[in-house]
N, C-alpha and C positions, 0 to 999 in steps of 0.2 A: 639734592640727590636725584640722579636720573637712572632708573633701573631699566635695563634692556633684558628682555627674556630671550634666551638662546635655547635651541633645541637640536638634539641629534637623534636620528631615527635608526632603530634596529628593525630592518624590514627585508622581506624576500622579494626579489625582482628577477623575472626570467625573460624569455624572448618576446612574449606577447606585449606589444606596445599599448593596445587598448587597456589591458589589465594594469599596465604601468601607470597610464593616465588616471585610471580610476583610483588606484592606490595613492598616487600623489595627491589627487583631489581630497581623499579622505584624510591623509596626514596633514595637509595644509589646513583643512578645516579644523582638525583637532588642535593643531598648533595655534591657529588664529583664536580659537576659543580660550586659549591659555595666554593670550597676548604676546605670542612669540613674534619677534622681529627678524630673526635669522634662523632658518631651518636647514640643517645639513642632512641630505639623503645619501644613501650608499653609493659607492663606486658601481658603475654599470647599471644605474637605476633604469635607464632607457635601453632596453634590449638585453640585459643580463650579462653576466661575466662569462669567462671561458668555462667549459664543462670539465676541464682537467688542466692541471699544471704538470702532469707527468711527462717526462721527455723520453721515457723508455717504452712507450706503447704506441697506440695508433694516433695519438693527438686528440685535439678537440673534435667532438662529433658535429659541432655546428659553431658558427661564429655570430656575434651580435650584428645587427644591421648597422650599416654606416649612416651617419647623420651629419648633414651640413650645418655649419654654424648659423646660417641664415635660412635654414629650412623650416618646414612647418612643425617639426617635432618640438624644437626649443621654443618656437613662438607659442605653441599650445601650453607648454609648461609656464612660460612667462605670463600668459593670460591667467592661469590658475594661481600663480604667485601673487599677482596684484601688487599691493603695497608691501608685501613681505619679500625679503631677500632669501632666495632658495639656492643652495649649492647642490649639484647632482652630477653623477657620472654618466658618460655615454661614449660610444665609439665614434670619434670624429673622422670625417672624410676630408682630406685636403689634397686635391689633384691626384686622386688615386691612392694616396698613402693613408694608412689607418693609424690613429693615435688613441690611446686610452686617456681620455680627457675628463676634466671637471669644468663645469660652467657655473658662474654665479649669475642668476637672472632675477629680474623684477618685472613688473608689468610694463616697464619701459623697454625691455629686451635684455640682451646679453650684456652684462657689465664687464666680464672678463673671463678668460679661459686659462687653465693650467693643463699642460700635457705631462703625463706621468714620466718621470725621469728614470727612476730605478726599476728594473724589470727582473722579477724573480723567476727562477725555475722554468725557463723556456718561454716566458711571455714574449720575448723578443721574436719568437717565430711568427707571431700574429700581429704585433704592433711595432711601429717605430718609436724610438724614445724621444721625449722632449729634452730640452736643455736650458730652460729659463725658469727662474723664480722671480716673480714680480707681485708685489702687493698692489691692491687697487682700492680706491675710495668707493664706499658704499653707504647706503643710508644708516648702517649700524656702525660705521667707523671704517678704519683702514683694515682691510681683510686680506689674508693670504690663504692660498689653497694648496693642499698636497693630496696625493693619492697613495694610500696603502703602504707599500714597501718604502716609499719616500720617507716615512716617519722613522725608519731604522737608521737614517743617516743624519747626524746632528747638523751637518752643513746646510741641509735643505731648509729646515725650520729656521736656522740662524740667519740664512740669507734673507728670508722673509721678514724676520724681526729687524734686521738691519735696514730693510726697506720700509720700516715704519709700521709693520703689521701689529695691530693691537689684538686681533682675533685671528687664529688660524683654524680653518676648517679642514680636517683630514678625513677624507671619505675612503672607505675600504670595502673590499670583498676578502677579508682576512680569514683564512681557513684554519681548522684545527690541524694538529700535527698528523702527518701522513704515517709516521712510524711511532710506535709506542704512545698512541693517542689514549686519552682517558675517556672512560664511559661518561663521566660527568664533565660536560663541556667547561664548567667553571674551573675544573682542576687540570685542564689540558695545558701542556707547557707552552703552546703557542698562544693560548688565551692569556697566560701570565705575561708573556713577552709583549703582547698587544697592549695590555694595561700598563706595564712598566714604561713602555715607550711614550704613551700618552702623558703620563705624569712627569716623566723626565723632560720631554720636550717643552711642556708648559713651564716647568720650574726653571730650567736653565735659561730660557728666553724671557721669562716673566711676562707671559702672554696668556690670554684666555684661549683655551684649546677645546674645540668642538669636534668630536670624533664619531662619525656615523659608521655603520657596518651592516653587511648582509647578515641574515639569520637563516637557519634551516639548511637544506641541502640543494645542490644543483649539480647534476652529473655526478662525478666522483668527489665533488667538493662538499665539505661540511663546515659551515661558517660559525664563528665563535660569538657573534652578537656583541654584547658589552659596549653599546653606544654610550657616550658619556659627555659631560661638560666638566672641564678641569679648570680651576682657578690659577692665577699666576704664581701662587705659592705651591703648586703641585697637588692641591687638595681636590678630591673628586666631589663636585657639587651635586651631581645627579648622574645616575647610571641606570640602564635598563637591565643590567646583569645579563643572564643568558636568554632572556625573553625578548620577544618582539615588542615594539612600542616606542615611545618618545622619552628621552631624558631631557628634562626642562629645568633650567636654572635662571633666576633673575640676578643680574650682575650690574652694578654701577661700574662700567668698564674703565672710565677715567680714574675713578677713585681706587678701584682694585689694583690697577697698574701703578698708580702713584704710591700706594701703601707698600706694594711688593718691592718697589724700586727705591724707596725713600732712603734707606741706609746703604744696602748693598745692591748696586745697580749693575747687573752682570754685563750688559752691553757696554756701559761706560767703562767698566773696570777691565775690559779685555786687554790682552797684550799680544796683538797679532804679530808684532815684530819678533816674538819668541816662538811662534808656532811653525813647525816644520811642515812643509807641504809635499815632502818626498813620498813616493810610493813605497809600500812595505817591501822589505827585502825578500820575503817569501810569500807565495800565494796562500 
């Protein structure tokens, strides 16, 4: 039996990069003390998320700094990560184009990048969309990455599972409901959706799902936290709830996937010849 400890962070990140490095250092140290091999940090951990997603006002009052893949910012995080695999979000710069991106890094550098594909509520005003889902080989196994709203689309996680992903890290800056929000964040309807998506995506693809999220407030945004690790049977193995902190679970990844897929293997039993790819008749 080979147990791999996986962790998802519920943490607040803003524009200050020095504070981000300090917080990443603290979280990595805490994770390392718990023998964690994969740590997922939230979307926009380097430089913070947008201050608003409203499209009927003045828009974001500031934007996160742009970061090059081969720049000093990710090199510094890689140095902090050392022998741990760390997934985190940042605003990627590519020839003047901005992407909401996730990177997987170790002390050896950047292992891979995912550019957020699905853009909610005017995010397209600030970022270009990605268009690729690719799993990558890492020290903790074959890993897929998604960002926030990507999890609402079954095809995204399924594409990674079909590419061999054993673990999917989905990092988020998932807010509470803008309308009819609940005073108790745990009872907010968008919190419930966040949690349902995490469990459904893990179960339908029979993968280990590691979901990080922002916590607290930033601009007009109030984040739902609830970082978690979900097993391939859809069972929540660890969660931060509405609090900041780390959700840590030890998993024998190969054994967990084998047990989940032993009788009913969803990827094997697909019938893609029967699935219509037509667009809906009505928006």
